[in-house]
C-alpha positions as CSV (number, residue, x, y, z in Angstrom):
1,M,0.0,0.0,0.0
2,Q,1.3,3.5,-0.9
3,S,2.2,5.5,2.1
4,K,0.0,8.5,2.9
5,K,1.6,11.9,1.9
6,T,0.5,15.3,3.1
7,L,1.2,18.8,1.8
8,A,0.5,21.9,3.9
9,L,0.3,25.3,2.2
10,F,0.3,28.5,4.2
11,D,-0.4,32.1,3.1
12,F,1.6,34.6,5.0
13,D,0.2,38.1,5.4
14,G,-3.0,38.1,7.5
15,T,-2.9,34.3,7.8
16,I,0.3,33.6,9.8
17,T,0.7,37.3,10.8
18,T,-1.8,39.7,12.3
19,K,-1.3,42.2,9.5
20,D,0.2,42.7,6.1
21,S,4.0,43.0,5.9
22,F,4.4,45.3,2.8
23,I,3.9,48.8,4.3
24,P,5.7,47.9,7.6
25,F,8.7,46.7,5.5
26,M,8.7,50.0,3.6
27,F,8.7,52.1,6.8
28,F,11.4,49.8,8.4
29,A,13.7,49.9,5.3
30,C,13.2,53.4,4.1
31,G,12.2,55.4,7.3
32,S,9.2,57.6,7.8
33,A,10.2,60.6,5.7
34,K,11.1,58.6,2.6
35,S,8.0,56.3,3.0
36,I,5.7,59.3,3.1
37,L,7.4,60.6,-0.1
38,I,6.9,57.2,-1.7
39,F,3.2,57.3,-0.8
40,I,2.9,60.7,-2.5
41,L,4.8,59.6,-5.7
42,T,2.8,56.4,-6.0
43,F,-0.6,57.9,-5.3
44,P,-1.5,58.0,-9.0
45,Y,-0.8,54.3,-9.3
46,V,-2.9,53.6,-6.2
47,V,-5.9,55.6,-7.7
48,A,-5.5,53.9,-11.1
49,Y,-5.5,50.4,-9.4
50,I,-8.6,51.2,-7.4
51,L,-10.3,52.4,-10.6
52,K,-9.1,49.2,-12.3
53,L,-7.0,51.2,-14.8
54,C,-3.8,49.4,-13.9
55,P,-3.0,45.9,-12.6
56,L,-1.8,45.2,-9.1
57,I,1.7,44.2,-10.3
58,T,2.2,47.7,-11.9
59,M,1.2,49.4,-8.6
60,K,3.4,47.1,-6.6
61,E,6.4,47.7,-8.9
62,A,5.9,51.5,-8.5
63,F,6.4,51.1,-4.8
64,L,9.3,48.6,-5.1
65,K,11.3,50.7,-7.5
66,L,11.3,53.6,-5.0
67,M,11.9,51.3,-2.0
68,I,14.7,48.9,-3.1
69,R,16.1,49.8,-6.6
70,G,19.8,49.6,-6.5
71,W,20.1,47.5,-3.4
72,T,22.5,44.6,-3.4
73,R,21.5,41.1,-2.2
74,E,23.7,41.6,0.8
75,K,21.9,44.8,1.8
76,F,18.5,43.2,1.3
77,D,19.4,40.1,3.3
78,S,20.7,42.2,6.2
79,V,17.6,44.4,6.3
80,A,15.3,41.4,5.9
81,K,16.8,39.6,8.9
82,D,16.5,42.7,11.1
83,F,12.9,43.3,9.8
84,Y,12.0,39.8,10.7
85,A,13.5,39.9,14.2
86,E,12.2,43.3,15.1
87,V,8.8,43.6,13.3
88,I,7.5,40.3,11.9
89,R,8.3,37.8,14.6
90,P,6.0,39.6,17.2
91,L,3.2,39.6,14.5
92,V,3.3,35.8,14.0
93,K,0.1,34.2,15.4
94,Q,1.0,31.5,17.9
95,S,-1.7,29.2,16.6
96,A,-0.3,29.4,13.1
97,A,3.3,28.7,14.3
98,D,1.9,25.7,16.2
99,A,0.1,24.4,13.1
100,I,3.3,24.6,11.1
101,R,5.3,22.7,13.7
102,K,2.5,20.1,14.0
103,H,2.5,19.5,10.2
104,L,6.3,19.2,10.2
105,A,6.2,16.8,13.2
106,D,3.6,14.7,11.3
107,G,6.0,14.4,8.3
108,A,4.2,16.7,5.9
109,D,5.8,18.8,3.2
110,V,5.2,22.4,4.3
111,S,5.4,25.5,2.2
112,L,4.8,29.2,2.6
113,V,3.0,30.5,-0.5
114,S,2.8,34.3,-0.6
115,A,2.5,37.3,-2.8
116,S,5.1,39.2,-0.7
117,P,8.6,39.1,-2.1
118,E,10.5,36.0,-1.1
119,D,13.5,38.2,-0.1
120,W,11.9,39.4,3.2
121,L,10.1,36.1,3.9
122,R,13.2,33.9,3.8
123,P,14.2,34.6,7.4
124,F,10.8,33.2,8.5
125,T,11.0,30.0,6.4
126,E,14.6,29.4,7.4
127,E,13.6,29.6,11.1
128,F,10.8,27.2,10.7
129,G,12.5,24.9,8.2
130,I,9.8,25.1,5.5
131,N,9.8,25.7,1.8
132,L,9.3,29.1,0.2
133,I,7.1,30.0,-2.8
134,A,6.6,33.7,-3.2
135,T,6.9,36.7,-5.6
136,R,10.4,36.9,-7.1
137,L,12.2,40.2,-7.6
138,E,14.5,40.9,-10.5
139,V,18.2,41.3,-9.9
140,V,20.5,42.6,-12.6
141,D,24.3,42.9,-12.2
142,G,23.9,42.1,-8.5
143,R,21.4,44.8,-7.8
144,Y,17.6,44.9,-7.5
145,T,15.7,46.7,-10.2
146,G,12.4,47.0,-8.3
147,K,10.7,44.9,-11.0
148,I,8.9,41.6,-10.3
149,L,10.3,38.6,-12.1
150,G,7.5,36.7,-13.7
151,N,4.0,37.0,-12.2
152,N,2.9,38.3,-8.8
153,C,2.4,35.1,-6.6
154,K,-1.3,35.6,-6.1
155,K,-4.6,33.8,-6.9
156,A,-4.1,31.4,-9.8
157,E,-0.3,32.0,-9.8
158,K,-0.1,30.5,-6.3
159,V,-1.6,27.2,-7.7
160,A,0.7,27.3,-10.7
161,R,3.8,27.8,-8.5
162,V,2.7,25.0,-6.1
163,R,2.3,22.6,-9.1
164,E,5.7,23.7,-10.4
165,R,7.3,22.8,-7.1
166,Y,5.3,19.7,-6.1
167,D,3.7,16.6,-7.8
168,V,0.3,17.6,-6.3
169,G,-1.3,14.4,-7.5
170,S,1.0,12.3,-5.3
171,Y,-0.4,13.7,-2.1
172,T,-3.3,12.1,-0.2
173,D,-4.1,15.2,1.8
174,I,-3.5,18.8,0.9
175,Y,-4.1,21.4,3.7
176,A,-4.3,25.1,2.7
177,Y,-4.5,28.1,4.9
178,G,-5.5,31.6,3.7
179,D,-7.4,34.7,4.6
180,S,-8.3,36.6,1.4
181,N,-9.5,36.3,-2.2
182,G,-5.9,36.1,-3.2
183,D,-5.9,32.6,-1.7
184,T,-9.2,31.3,-3.2
185,E,-7.6,29.1,-5.9
186,M,-5.1,27.7,-3.5
187,L,-7.8,26.8,-1.0
188,A,-9.9,25.2,-3.8
189,M,-7.0,22.9,-4.8
190,S,-6.9,21.4,-1.3
191,N,-9.1,18.8,0.3
192,H,-8.6,20.5,3.7
193,P,-9.2,24.3,3.1
194,H,-8.9,26.6,6.1
195,Y,-10.1,30.2,5.7
196,R,-9.2,32.7,8.4
197,F,-8.5,29.8,10.7
198,F,-5.9,31.2,13.0
199,K,-6.8,33.8,15.7
């Protein structure tokens, strides 16, 4: 008899954490004054996105170009580690952390699947010893351009990236945890969907 295999997929922002990480990262990395300037400069993109005149990825790149363009990998890694230790770790829901550890203890393959850039999520996945599937950022000649490489890891892209990483059909049980419409497709691909499960 084939052994039972389990895959557990966790969204990050709002599922594992109590709030989104994007704006806190901007203020942590850029400081208050520059962050306010970034808000002013990107306001037209925000309005265009709200009015459905530009896609989310365009608005997101407008922020990222002002936040991290020109950074080296070494700088990003250093900022990300400090950001995780000082800002993100206190936002992690204990119930979510416990669920990750339980799945690992039960022998499941566990992955974080997030629209946030993998570069500031990596300290979390390294601490918990789980896999990382997230939005990729473009690096040219050793420096970040502020552009997203490929697609934003959201909605159907989450499923595509999970299938790229795993042979989904080989798993008997697939658990998925999410909190927004960006997780709808990932929740639908599982036979154990959990929506806004962690308190």
